[in-house]
N, C-alpha and C positions, 0 to 999 in steps of 0.2 A: 504494500500500500504506500503511495507517495506521501511524503511529508507535506503538511499544509504550508502555504506561503502567506496566509492572511490571518488576522485576528478574527475571533468569533464575534459577530455582532449580536449583542444581547437585547438591545433596545435602541430606539432613536426618536428624537423629537426635534421640532423646529419651532422657534419662537422669535418673532421679529427679525427674520433673516439669519439667525444664528442657529446652526445645527449642533446638537449634542448627541454623540454616539457612545453608548456603553459598550465597551470592548473587553473581551477576555483574551489573554495572550496564551495560546496553547503551548504546553511544555514541549511538544514535539515539532515546533516550527523548524523549518529547514535552516533558518538563519542562526539558530543556536549552535549548530554543528561547527565547531572550530572557533566560535566567537563567545566566549573563551573556554577552553577545556577546563572542566571542574568548577567554573563560575560563569555560566552562560548569561549573556546580556543581549538585549535587542539592539542592533546597530542603529545609530542615528539616521543613516541614509534610508533605512527601512521605514522609520517613523515618518520621515519627510515624504517618502513615496506613498505611503498609505494616506497621509493627509491630502496629497494632490489627487490621488485616485478617488477617494471618498468624496472630496469636495466637487470633483468634476461631475459626478452622477447626481449630486444634490443641489449644487449651486450653479452648475453649467460653466464652471471655470475650466481653463486648459489643464491638461494633465502634465504639463511641464513648466518649469520655472527657469528664469535666466539669472536670478540672483537671490541670495538669502540674506536676510537682515535680522539682527537681534536674536540669533539662535542661542538658546540656553538649554543645556542638558544638565538638569540639577540633580536628578536621582535616576538610578538605573532601572529600566524596565526588564523584569526577569520572567522566566517561565512561570505560568500560572497567575501572573499579576492581573489585576483588573484596572482599567483606566477609562476615564470619560474623555473623549476627544471632542473639543469644541472647534468649530469651523465658521469663519466669518469672512466674506469677500468684501473688499473695498474696491468697487468697480471704478470709481473715479481715479484711483491711484494705481489700479491694476495689481492689487495685492491680495494675498490670502493670509489671514491670521489663523494660527492654529495653536492649540495647547492640549497636552495630555496631562490629566490630573486625576486624582481620586480623593474626593473630599478636599481638604486643604493641602494635600500633598501634591506638589507640582513636579511632574517628571521632566517635561520638556515643553518649549514654546518657541515661537518665532513668527516672522513675516516672510512670505515668499513673493518676490516680484515675478509675476506670471508672464510666460511667453504668450504673445498674441496668438489667437486661433487663426488658422489660415483664412477664414472668412473675414477676419478683422484687418487683414493686411491690404492696404490700398496700393495699387500699382500705378 
């Protein structure tokens, strides 16, 4: 059986354009193999990728970014952890704000300067 590549979505809600997704980090995620042996940690690049992917389907934002701002990785996300991912698009500035937290415990957060969608590029 292949190892999962995504968190398990437990619940989601939208309020005033801000999405909150309750996630469970499966212990058997493929990203834990080798990162790091004996003390697995969810890589930051995976957290950013998930934020982009999940925002695209909910907020209609691009799945790619061209710059990252104010990235903070304050606590490690480990196998079996639970996290609430909040997503908010700032269309005027072309940015996606994201944060992984559980209660008052902040795992990571940042702003992503989004790449324009092909339909947004004027020739």
